[in-house]
NULUM-216536 format. One line per 4 residues: their letters; for each residue x, y, z of N, C-alpha, C. Coordinates in steps of 0.001 Angstrom, whole numbers, always signed. Atoms other than C-alpha are relative to their C-alpha. Last residue first. Example, Ala and Ser with C-alpha at 12.3 -4.5 7.8 and 13.67 -1.06 7.14 Angstrom:
% NULUM-216536
SA = -820 -1190 -60 +13670 -1060 +7140 -770 +1090 +730  +890 -1190 +0 +12300 -4500 +7800 +900 +1200 +0 .
//
This chain:
% NULUM-216536
XXXX = -394 -1334 -485 -19564 +172 +280 -560 +1050 -934  +1120 -635 -702 -21501 -3036 -475 +322 +1396 +489  +1103 -156 +933 -19145 -4396 -3151 -1201 +675 +649  -292 -1076 +945 -16186 -3689 -899 -1110 +187 -1009 .
XXXX = +57 -1320 -589 -17619 -5725 +1950 +156 +1097 -1051  +1343 -256 -514 -18445 -8875 +38 -115 +1421 +537  +862 -251 +1138 -15192 -8736 -1919 -1412 +351 +467  -411 -1275 +584 -13143 -8339 +1248 -935 +342 -1161 .
XXXX = +486 -1071 -869 -15107 -11143 +2950 +341 +1369 -581  +1463 -37 +108 -14563 -13501 +18 -573 +1138 +835  +346 -584 +1290 -10871 -12639 -156 -1507 +122 -148  -250 -1425 -115 -10498 -13305 +3579 -378 +706 -1292 .
XXXX = +1161 -602 -657 -12127 -16712 +3122 +144 +1501 +130  +1097 -57 +951 -9434 -17668 +596 -1244 +647 +609  +1150 +514 -727 -6625 -16798 +2992 -1208 +181 -900  +1249 -60 +740 -3290 -16345 +1273 -1119 -650 +811 .
XXXX = +382 +1321 +457 -503 -15810 +3745 -1359 +120 -651  +1435 +274 -37 +1074 -12406 +4104 -244 -1409 -497  +561 +428 +1277 +4773 -12268 +4885 -1477 -297 +161  -355 +1377 +326 +5446 -10460 +8140 -611 -346 -1353 .
XXXX = +1068 +983 -103 +5101 -6687 +7997 +533 -1403 -216  +219 +744 +1237 +8094 -4485 +8668 -1071 -1053 +220  +1136 -424 +808 +7618 -2170 +11655 -245 -775 -1267  +730 +1202 +418 +9853 -3948 +14170 -1175 +303 -891 .
XXXX = +1174 +170 -861 +10937 -739 +15960 -837 -1213 -395  -475 +266 -1359 +14416 -937 +14430 -1159 -257 +954  -550 +1342 -32 +12854 -1211 +10955 +449 -378 +1412  +1100 +935 +258 +10670 +1857 +11469 +512 -1437 +124 .
XXXX = +728 +142 -1262 +13589 +3752 +13058 -1153 -979 -150  -863 +728 -927 +15718 +3090 +9962 -716 -222 +1334  +2 +1429 +324 +12864 +4114 +7639 +862 -829 +947  +1288 +672 -186 +12344 +7418 +9516 +31 -1479 -378 .
XXXX = +123 +592 -1327 +15984 +8515 +9805 -1258 -856 +119  -875 +1165 -143 +16774 +9156 +6137 -183 -731 +1328  +115 +1042 +1006 +13657 +11324 +5667 +936 -1184 +198  +189 +1266 -690 +13807 +13281 +8931 -5 -1181 -959 .
XXXX = -1271 +522 -500 +15337 +16234 +7063 -134 -1325 +759  -840 +693 +984 +12028 +16488 +5148 +1343 -469 +547  +406 +1376 +258 +9788 +17306 +8120 +975 -738 -914  -1004 +943 -496 +11685 +20420 +9347 -383 -1463 -238 .
XXXX = -1207 -77 +812 +9756 +22879 +7161 +1051 -1002 +463  -944 -989 -497 +6553 +21755 +8818 +1229 -10 -894  -1341 +176 +558 +3819 +19961 +7018 +887 +1145 +422  -659 -1214 -474 +861 +20195 +9330 +1436 -108 -477 .
XXXX = -872 -761 +890 -1469 +17638 +7879 +422 +1320 +636  -54 -1263 -739 -2930 +15644 +10727 +946 +952 -722  -1378 -478 -29 -2032 +12517 +8765 +174 +1253 +837  -877 +1041 -545 -5311 +10812 +9561 +1427 +496 +155 .
XXXX = +291 +120 -1432 -7323 +13994 +9043 +922 -1021 +653  -585 -1172 -668 -5614 +14675 +5694 -274 -12 +1501  -1466 -21 -78 -6312 +11083 +4579 +586 +1208 +730  -571 -221 +1330 -10032 +11101 +5466 +1518 +105 +146 .
XXXX = -670 -1258 +317 -11142 +9613 +8767 +471 +47 -1451  +574 -467 +1263 -13646 +6750 +9034 +642 +1310 -447  -471 -1304 +440 -11924 +4750 +11788 -566 +346 -1373  +1027 -1037 -39 -14075 +1973 +13233 +448 +1359 -515 .
XXXX = +1297 +381 +546 -11982 -1050 +12288 -974 +1161 -109  +956 +367 -1049 -8550 +403 +12908 -1396 -132 -593  +373 +1414 +79 -6231 +251 +9906 -984 -418 +1088  +638 +240 +1303 -6040 +4031 +9446 -490 -1437 -128 .
XXXX = +1328 -622 -3 -5348 +4441 +13191 -740 -285 -1307  +826 +745 -949 -2487 +1940 +13127 -1417 +554 +28  +352 +1270 +639 -1034 +3523 +10002 -900 -841 +899  +940 -275 +1095 -1167 +7000 +11548 -463 -1303 -646 .
XXXX = +1279 -409 -594 +473 +5838 +14786 -1068 +219 -1065  +576 +1177 -654 +3251 +3981 +12920 -1378 +329 +580  +454 +904 +1066 +3899 +6964 +10659 -675 -1233 +596  +1233 -567 +552 +4063 +9314 +13665 -570 -921 -1079 .
XXXX = +1012 +131 -1052 +6606 +7077 +15373 -1339 +528 -488  +481 +1376 -170 +8578 +6683 +12129 -1077 -161 +1071  -709 +543 -1158 +8920 +10381 +11211 -654 -1329 +388  +677 -119 -1296 +7324 +10935 +7808 +825 -663 +1107 .
XXXX = -866 -759 -913 +9749 +11271 +4870 -602 +166 +1393  -1213 +732 -381 +8043 +8478 +2898 +874 +715 +1025  -1179 -475 +732 +4637 +10219 +2925 +1281 -666 +512  -775 -771 -970 +1926 +8001 +4465 +1267 +450 -722 .
XXXX = -1430 +54 +289 -305 +6902 +1603 +694 +924 +994  -712 -1210 -377 -3827 +6135 +2853 +1454 -208 -397  -998 +24 -1069 -5279 +3216 +977 +520 +1400 +248  -695 -1264 -237 -8460 +2915 -1075 +951 -154 +1179 .
XXXX = -640 +14 -1310 -9619 -446 -2461 +783 +1297 +134  -919 -1107 -292 -12074 -573 -5359 +520 -127 +1428  +484 -1324 +377 -13938 -3489 -6954 +1060 +1058 +223  +262 -840 -1166 -12923 -6577 -4995 -525 +1380 -340 .
XXXX = +598 +716 -1139 -12927 -9482 -7451 -387 +911 +1145  +1294 +627 +299 -12429 -7605 -10746 -674 -666 +1187  -128 +1372 +458 -9709 -5274 -9473 -1353 -643 -186  +1223 +571 +548 -9163 -1586 -8754 +270 -1412 -501 .
XXXX = -301 +1170 +806 -6573 +122 -6555 -1319 -625 -427  +1138 +896 +212 -6937 +3626 -5180 +426 -1124 -926  -170 +777 +1220 -4077 +5630 -3669 -1195 -936 -95  +855 +1177 +162 -4325 +8358 -1084 +323 -662 -1329 .
XXXX = -296 +1005 -1017 -2039 +11063 +290 -961 -1182 -29  -1406 +307 -285 -3578 +13805 -1841 +100 -1064 +1095  -492 -351 -1331 -7236 +13486 -2818 +1488 -309 +135  +219 -1415 -303 -8281 +13585 -6472 +595 +416 +1337 .
XXXX = +429 -107 -1401 -6777 +10263 -7556 -111 +1482 +344  +1403 -397 -105 -6702 +10243 -11362 -519 +47 +1427  +69 -1071 -1009 -2932 +10200 -11895 -1428 +530 +106  +402 -1338 +443 -2925 +6899 -13775 -141 +967 +1169 .
XXXX = -302 -951 -1069 -1316 +3462 -13573 -366 +1391 -500  +35 -1395 +420 -2689 +607 -15676 +224 +908 +1212  +747 -796 -978 -1654 -2883 -14566 +123 +1458 -430  -302 -1425 -108 -601 -5107 -17489 -911 +677 +1024 .
XXXX = +877 -921 +727 -787 -8866 -17081 +351 +1451 +322  +357 +370 +1360 +1545 -11742 -16276 -979 +913 -715  +569 +1344 +61 +1724 -11422 -12521 -573 -317 -1375  +97 +647 -1308 +2387 -7685 -12704 -726 -1324 -168 .
XXXX = +377 +1409 +81 +3577 -5782 -15755 -11 -571 +1412  -1070 +959 -272 +3630 -2033 -15205 -554 -1408 -179  +390 +1356 -362 +1590 +896 -16459 +1223 -835 +317  +1429 +130 +296 +1588 +4564 -17408 -524 -1395 +338 .
XXXX = +311 +626 +1286 +4963 +4992 -15698 -1515 -88 -191  +224 +1449 -57 +5261 +7454 -12814 -260 -554 -1398  +685 +503 +1203 +6708 +10968 -12593 -45 -1530 -11  -823 -374 +1155 +7733 +11502 -8947 -727 -504 -1244 .
XXXX = -978 +925 +562 +4864 +11009 -6537 +858 +670 -1067  -616 +817 -1043 +2544 +12867 -4164 +1203 -799 -490  -956 -791 -781 +1681 +15698 -6589 +715 -803 +1090  -1195 -373 +760 +95 +13308 -9120 +1051 +734 +831 .
XXXX = +22 -1458 +58 -2375 +11737 -6718 +1333 +455 -567  -816 -681 -998 -2570 +8026 -7527 -150 +1508 -165  +118 -1455 +119 -4973 +5721 -9345 +770 +646 +1141  -361 -754 -1199 -4015 +2065 -9774 -163 +1482 -322 .
XXXX = -462 -1381 +141 -5408 -402 -12293 +225 +650 +1355  -24 -472 +1384 -6143 -4055 -12964 +568 +1398 -157  +190 -1451 +13 -5347 -5728 -9645 +186 +475 -1426  -745 -799 +980 -5703 -9481 -9294 -406 +1472 +36 .
XXXX = +43 +458 +1382 -7004 -11049 -6116 +724 +967 -918  +1228 -412 +681 -7848 -9472 -2756 -124 -483 -1437  +1169 -175 -865 -5408 -10926 -218 -1284 +247 -784  +176 +1207 -809 -2597 -12373 -2306 -1271 +72 +829 .
XXXX = +613 +1005 +865 -3123 -9551 -4811 -153 -1332 +723  +1448 -165 +81 -2502 -7067 -2008 -658 -1067 -861  +624 +253 -1302 +974 -8347 -1195 -1518 +84 -79  -195 +1410 -347 +2107 -8572 -4812 -708 -329 +1310 .
XXXX = +895 +805 +834 +604 -5205 -5739 +101 -1481 +348  +1372 -238 -464 +2338 -3507 -2792 -982 -864 -789  +158 +712 -1280 +5684 -5118 -3665 -1418 +165 +547  +1 +1469 +147 +5342 -4018 -7318 -183 -766 +1312 .
XXXX = +1267 +680 +263 +4227 -432 -6463 +79 -1522 -107  +699 +339 -1242 +7360 +1003 -4849 -1212 -914 -228  -799 +973 -750 +9631 +996 -7930 -690 -448 +1288  -355 +1149 +831 +7177 +2607 -10350 +815 -1049 +738 .
XXXX = +1123 +938 +40 +5772 +4846 -7613 +337 -1251 -808  -110 +659 +1309 +9141 +6508 -6990 -1067 -1089 -91  +1091 -535 +828 +8204 +8786 -4063 +60 -564 -1414  -402 -1096 +884 +10310 +6703 -1688 -1224 +525 -729 .
XXXX = -1340 -454 -362 +10108 +4172 +1154 +485 +1169 -844  -1071 +336 +942 +6363 +3647 +859 +1321 +604 +448  -1092 -951 -193 +4159 +3855 +3959 +1145 -379 -929  -1251 +456 +597 +847 +2175 +3107 +1025 +1101 +198 .
XXXX = -1035 -992 +273 -2392 +2547 +5040 +1250 -671 -541  -1298 +258 -599 -5698 +744 +5446 +990 +1080 -394  +30 +1351 -556 -9207 +412 +4064 +1345 -389 +618  -1094 +870 +432 -9576 +4140 +3501 -121 -1361 +676 .
XXXX = -508 -467 +1283 -12698 +6345 +3589 +1116 -894 -524  -716 -1256 +104 -14474 +4482 +6333 +531 +294 -1382  +895 -1123 +236 -15410 +889 +6985 +841 +1248 -201  -592 -1234 +493 -13776 -2540 +7020 -1055 +1076 -229 .
XXXX = +507 -1056 -877 -15171 -5305 +9178 +521 +1370 -414  +1428 +158 -243 -14928 -8343 +6880 -586 +1101 +880  +804 -40 +1222 -11573 -7384 +5436 -1494 -16 +266  +515 +1351 +239 -9892 -6578 +8737 -1005 +54 -1146 .
XXXX = +1116 +298 -896 -8389 -3135 +8195 -401 -1447 -231  +1347 +12 +558 -5074 -3151 +6411 -1022 -247 +1093  +963 +554 -951 -1541 -2198 +7466 -1380 +121 -653  +1413 -128 +317 +1375 -1621 +5117 -812 -615 +1133 .
XXXX = +572 -687 -1156 +5128 -1187 +5362 -1453 +328 -325  +1107 -886 +338 +6479 -3766 +2942 -593 +584 +1276  -362 -1357 -394 +9824 -5201 +4058 -1103 +1015 -290  -347 +43 -1425 +8666 -8819 +4006 +334 +1389 +527 .
XXXX = +1227 +21 -796 +6940 -8116 +699 +299 +4 +1489  +650 -1309 +115 +10208 -7063 -958 -1258 +48 +855  -827 -966 -723 +11984 -10178 +347 -642 +1385 -26  +209 +225 -1433 +9155 -12459 -767 +780 +1015 +824 .
XXXX = +1357 -432 -324 +9262 -10918 -4264 -273 -160 +1493  -48 -1462 +38 +13044 -11304 -4496 -1355 +567 +401  -662 -416 -1239 +12659 -14928 -3397 +130 +1517 +72  +874 +258 -1148 +10026 -15517 -6079 +664 +450 +1297 .
XXXX = +1074 -994 +4 +12107 -13842 -8800 -907 -169 +1211  -606 -1279 -364 +15144 -15954 -7858 -1068 +1092 +59  -271 +55 -1427 +13032 -19118 -7898 +610 +1309 +480  +1271 -108 -710 +11660 -18168 -11308 +197 -33 +1505 .
XXXX = +471 -1380 +100 +15148 -17508 -12670 -1303 +192 +757  -856 -827 -836 +16390 -20850 -11352 -453 +1451 -27  +388 +269 -1384 +13411 -22640 -12888 +816 +863 +955  +1271 -660 -247 +14096 -20972 -16238 -452 -194 +1439 .
XX = -256 -1425 -166 +17747 -22029 -16150 -1285 +752 +315  -476 -227 -1348 +16762 -25650 -15605 +243 +1478 +275 .
//
């Protein structure tokens, strides 16, 4: 009985983290461009931010084996984490800043724009919407319109609160088997 309770607690924690995940993806069957969507993490702690992202994405695209990130975008990250019973390798092999690449056996490679956590919420919402639009082929620096001003960081505590107040949290994702097929079909032809 104790094991069941622990599993239920883990599942509810997972659902809670996913409900607060700030991510937008292009439609799987019509995805094009450099990134297939955008993710706005709440911090630069990749080890704590990644589990919710992996959970949400694995529902859509299947298991994820490895993650490549840009070293300068994140605090020191672990070399791997356990996710859904297997080890996910994490490495600083992403060449472009503000991007993360995920790899898995069913979908190949999935690139996401990483919106810096300190980004003002209105700008973050606009960037994520553009990155998730079907016809957008912009690179991360174009999407973010990189103009890091000295006053960007003080907005850090305000941005997540405004995101939540504006209804920015994603609803729970539901598994759609056909979506996985379309994602795999598209990503293998990119």
